[in-house]
N, C-alpha and C positions, 0 to 999 in steps of 0.2 A: 409304205406302211410305217416305217420308222419316222418319217416326217410328220405323219398324221399323229403318231404317238407323242412326238415332241410338242405338237400344237396342243394336244389335250393336256399334257403335263403343264405347259405354260399357262393355259387358262385356269387349271385347278390351282396352281401356285398363286396367280393373280387374284382369284376369288378368295383364297385363304388369307392373303395379305389384306385385301379389302375388308374382310370380316374382322380381322384383328384390329385394324384401324377404327372401324365402327364401334367395336367393343371398347376400345380405349377412350374414344370420344364419349360414348354413353356413360362410362364410369366417371367422367369428369362433370357430369351434370350436377345440379344442386342436390338432387336426391341421392345420387350415387357417390358423392364426394365424401371421403373418410375424414371426419373431424379430428381424429387423434393425430393426424399428420400436419394439421395447420399450426402455424405459429400462434402463440397465445396473444390475445388481443390486449388492449389497454383498457383498464377499468377507470374511467374518469371520476367515478364516485369513491374510489378506494383512497385510503389514507396514504400519504407519501411517507417514505422512510426518512427518518431524521438525517440531515446531511452530515452531522457529526458522526453518527453511527456508520454511515457509508464511508466517510473519510477514515475512520479507525479501521474498518475492514480493508480498505485499500492500503493503508499503512502496513497492516499485518501481512499483506500479500506483496509488499515491496513496490507498489505503484504510487510512488511519492508525488509525482506530478498530478495525477488524477486526485489523490487525496488532498493536495493543496487547493485544487479547484473546488472540491467539495467543501473544504473548510471555509474558503472564500464565500461560497454560496451561503453557508450558515451564518457567516458574519454579516451578510446583507440583511438577514432576517433578525438576528439577535444582537448585533453590535459586536464589538471586539471584546469578548469576555476573556478572562484569564485562561480558561480552558482552550479557547480558540487561539489565543496568542501562543500558548504552549504547543498546541497541535500544529499550527502553521510553522512555528520555529523548528519543531521536530521533523516536519516534512522537508523543510529546507535543509536540515542537517542530513537527512537521508539522500538529498540531491547534491550534497557537498557544497551547498551555498552557505558557507560558514559565516560570512558577514551578515547576511540577512537573518540567518538562524540566531546568531548572537543578539542582534538588535531586538528581535521578537521575544526571545527568552528573557532578556533583561527587562523589557517592558512587563512581561508576565510576573517576574518576581517583585517588581515595584508595585504592581496592582495587588498581588496576594503573596506577601513575603513568608507565609507559613505553609506553602505547598511544596513538598519535597521533590516532586517530579520535575518541576520547572528548574529547581536548583541542580538536580542531577543532570538533566539534559544540557543545561548551560555548562556544567563541568565537562561533559562529553565534547561539546563544541570547543571549549578551551584546550582540551587534550588534543583534539585534532589540529588545533592551531599551534601546538607545542608550547602553550602557556601553562606549564605545569604547576607553579606555585599558586596561581589564581584558581586553577582547576581543583587543586587539593582543597582550597578553602571552600569552594562550592560543594564539593563532595562531603566535607565535614559538616557543613550546614545542612545539607540534605539528609545525611545520616542522623544528625541530632533531631531534626524535625520529624523523621520517620521513626524515632525511638529505637533505632538500631534494628528494625525488623526486616529490612530489605537486604538480601544477600548481594543483589546487583549493585547497590550503592556502595556497600562495603568492598566489593571487588574493585569497583572503579576507584575508590579511595586508596586502596592498596597499590593499584597500578600507578596512580598519580604520585604517591610517596616513593615508589621505586624509580619512577622517571626523574623525580627531583634529586634523588641520590646519584643517579648516573644519567644525566641529561645528554651527554655527548656520546654518540654512537658513531664510531669510525667506519664500520662496515656499511657499504651502500645497500640499502634495502628500499624497495618501493613503498610498502606499507606493512607494518608488522602486526597491526590490529584491525579488526573489523567490528562494525556495529552489529549488535544482536538485540533485537527488540524484545523486551520483557512485557509483562502485562501492564495495563493502564498507560500505554504510550511511553513507558520508561525505557531507556537504552542502557545497555551494558557494553563495555569494550571487551572484546574477546581476542586473545592472541591467536594469530594464524599459525597452523601447524608447519 
C-alpha cells in the first residue's frame, strides 16, 4: 500500500511540475510577455544628446576618461573650439595628465584670452605642478576677467599666494589638496582634512 501511495505522489508531483513548466512557457509567448520588463529599445529617429553635454555630465560624476572620449567625439563634429580645448584639458587634469592638460589649456587661452575658466583651470594645473608664481598670475588674470565674482577663483588665488610665501614643506605628505569641480567646468583646490 505504501509503495502504491508513493507512486501516486510521484505522478502527482511530476504532473504539477509539468504544468508549471507549461505555464512558464506560455507566459513567454508574444502575447503573454510583459513589456514593462523589457529593456528600452533604441529610437533611430530620436535626436542624439550633444557630446559636450554628455562629457560635462561625465566630468561631474568623475568619469574623466569617458568625458575625454565624449569631448573628442564632439571635436570630430565641431572642430577644436575653445570650449572643447578647455573641457579636454580639464578632463586630463582630472586624470592627472598634467602635461597634456597644460598644453590644451594654454591653447584655449591663446584662442580666447578673455575666458576666465580656462585661465583658472590652467592655474590649477600649475599649482599641481608646484609652479606657484605662474599659477598665481593665472588666477589673478582669471579673477580680473571674472570681475571678482567667482569665490572658487578667489580661493585658488589665495592658496597660490600662501604657497608662494611658504613653498617649502619639510613634512612628508602625499597630497594636501584635492580638486573640487565647480559649475561650468571650473575647478577649485580644496585642502584635505
